[in-house]
C-alpha positions in Angstrom: 83.7 138.5 104.3 81.3 135.4 104.1 82.1 134.8 100.6 85.9 135.0 101.4 85.4 132.5 104.0 83.6 130.3 101.8 86.4 130.4 99.2 88.8 129.8 102.1 86.9 126.6 103.0 86.6 125.4 99.5 90.4 125.9 99.0 91.0 124.1 102.2 89.0 121.0 101.5 90.4 120.8 98.0 93.9 121.0 99.2 93.0 118.3 101.8 91.4 116.2 99.2 94.7 116.2 97.1 96.7 115.5 100.1 94.6 112.3 101.1 94.8 111.4 97.4 98.6 111.6 97.4 98.9 109.6 100.5 96.4 107.0 99.1 98.7 106.7 96.1 101.9 106.3 98.0 100.8 104.2 100.9 98.2 102.1 99.4 98.6 101.9 95.6 101.7 101.7 93.4 102.2 101.2 89.6 102.4 97.4 88.9 105.4 97.9 86.6 107.4 99.1 89.7 107.6 95.6 90.9 106.7 93.7 87.6 108.6 95.5 84.9 107.9 93.0 82.2 104.1 92.6 82.7 102.0 93.6 79.8 99.5 96.5 80.4 96.7 97.3 78.0 94.0 99.3 80.0 91.0 99.0 77.9 89.3 102.0 79.7 92.4 104.1 78.8 91.3 103.7 75.1 88.0 103.6 73.1 88.5 99.7 72.6 85.9 98.9 75.3 82.1 98.1 75.6 81.2 101.3 77.4 80.1 103.3 74.5 83.7 103.2 73.3 84.5 106.1 75.6 88.1 106.7 76.9 87.4 106.6 80.7 90.9 106.8 82.1 93.6 109.5 81.6 96.5 107.2 81.6 97.5 103.6 80.7 99.6 103.2 83.8 97.9 100.5 86.1 97.9 100.9 90.0 97.1 98.2 92.4 97.5 97.5 96.1 100.9 96.3 96.8 99.6 93.2 98.4 98.0 92.4 95.2 101.1 93.2 93.1 103.3 90.9 95.2 100.9 88.0 94.6 100.7 88.7 90.8 104.6 88.7 90.7 104.6 85.2 92.2 102.4 84.1 89.3 104.4 86.1 86.7 107.6 84.7 87.6 106.1 81.1 87.4 104.6 81.7 84.1 107.7 83.2 82.6 109.6 79.8 83.1 107.1 77.8 81.4 108.4 76.3 77.9 105.7 73.9 77.3 102.0 74.0 78.1 99.2 71.7 76.8 101.2 70.6 73.9 102.4 74.1 72.8 105.7 75.5 72.9 106.5 78.8 74.5 110.2 79.6 73.9 110.1 83.0 75.7 107.6 81.8 78.4 104.1 82.9 79.2 103.1 86.3 80.8 100.2 88.3 82.4 98.3 90.9 80.4 96.4 93.4 82.3 93.4 94.9 81.2 92.2 96.7 84.2 93.3 97.4 87.7 92.5 100.3 90.1 89.4 102.3 88.9 88.1 105.5 90.3 84.5 105.2 91.9 83.5 108.1 89.7 84.1 106.0 86.7 82.2 103.1 88.4 79.1 105.4 88.5 79.3 106.1 84.9 79.9 102.5 84.0 76.8 101.5 86.0 74.6 104.0 84.1 75.7 102.5 80.9 75.3 98.9 82.0 73.5 98.4 85.2 73.8 94.7 85.8 75.6 94.1 89.1 76.8 90.7 88.1 79.2 92.3 85.8 79.4 95.9 86.9 79.4 96.6 90.5 76.9 98.9 92.2 79.0 102.0 92.8 77.0 102.7 96.1 78.7 99.7 97.6 81.9 99.9 95.4 83.9 97.6 93.5 87.0 95.8 94.5 88.6 97.6 91.6 87.8 100.9 93.4 90.0 99.7 96.2 92.9 98.6 94.0 92.4 95.2 95.1 91.3 93.6 91.8 92.5 92.9 88.3 91.3 92.0 85.1 93.8 89.9 83.1 94.5 87.2 80.6 97.8 85.2 79.5 100.0 86.1 76.5 102.8 84.2 74.6 105.9 86.3 75.3 107.4 85.6 72.0 104.4 86.4 69.8 102.6 88.7 72.4 99.4 86.9 71.3 96.8 86.1 73.9 95.9 82.5 74.9 92.6 81.7 73.7 90.0 82.0 76.3 86.2 81.5 76.3 85.4 85.2 75.4 86.6 88.4 74.8 87.2 90.9 77.9 84.0 92.4 79.2 81.7 89.7 77.3 78.8 90.1 79.7 77.2 86.7 78.9 77.0 83.2 80.6 80.0 82.2 78.3 82.3 84.3 80.4 81.6 82.4 83.8 84.0 79.8 85.3 80.8 77.7 85.5 80.0 77.7 81.7 79.9 74.1 80.7 83.2 72.8 79.6 81.6 70.6 77.2 80.5 73.7 75.1 84.2 75.0 74.7 87.0 73.8 72.6 89.4 71.8 74.7 92.2 74.1 74.5 90.0 77.0 75.6 88.8 75.1 78.5 92.3 74.2 79.5 93.3 77.8 79.3 90.5 79.0 81.3 91.3 76.2 84.1 95.0 76.8 84.0 94.5 80.7 84.6 92.2 80.0 87.4 94.4 77.3 89.1 97.6 79.4 88.9 96.0 82.5 90.0 94.0 81.0 93.0 96.4 78.1 94.1 99.8 79.7 93.3 98.8 83.4 93.7 96.3 82.9 96.6 93.9 85.5 94.7 90.1 84.9 94.5 88.5 84.2 91.2 85.0 85.8 90.3 82.3 83.1 89.2 80.8 85.2 86.4 84.1 86.5 84.8 87.0 84.3 83.9 89.3 87.4 83.8 88.6 89.0 87.2 90.7 88.1 90.2 90.8 90.1 93.7 92.4 90.0 97.0 90.6 87.9 99.6 90.7 90.9 102.1 90.0 93.8 99.5 87.3 95.0 101.6 89.8 96.0 104.2 90.9 98.8 102.1 88.9 102.0 101.5 86.9 102.8 98.3 89.1 105.5 96.4 88.3 108.2 93.7 91.2 109.9 91.8 92.4 109.5 88.3 96.0 108.5 87.5 97.6 111.0 85.4 
């Protein structure tokens, strides 16, 4: 009888967990492409092309974010798409956003922190990351004609001082410095999204801590 009751409790809480997760997906997080169909998504943790021991950490390349953040990204994307000339270079099809990471399950945060436990670059999972709330996005810019990334100071997840917004501009090529500053300006001033001093690619909602930490995989 006790064993049967324990099994009942396990099944009950498992079902409840699935229900809560479904509610979180539908009421808090949605696919970015649902509102921005032409955005480029290349989730590095859905492949082995990443710095965390080249492990595939996500089951899907589909990016989910809080709707509030997606709407801000859409404002930025729409503006970028209309650019034809920037810093002396031509973009016949405009410029676009390329996403490297969005919502990240908290369990993955624990795994990443075990591999690289510097909270400057990988948030302590005990307090959680804005990514675990769906309130942060890692991104860059691409030429929509060639689909090539605009040159930035470092590669994604380059955990060095060179990745920071405060890295001295006189140590960077002028076009790289321009791209870094342009990305920050359009994201923060037009999009109203916060930058992160140590990572040029990371942007988050100002109020992301108003949302709960989540832990479910996107299938």
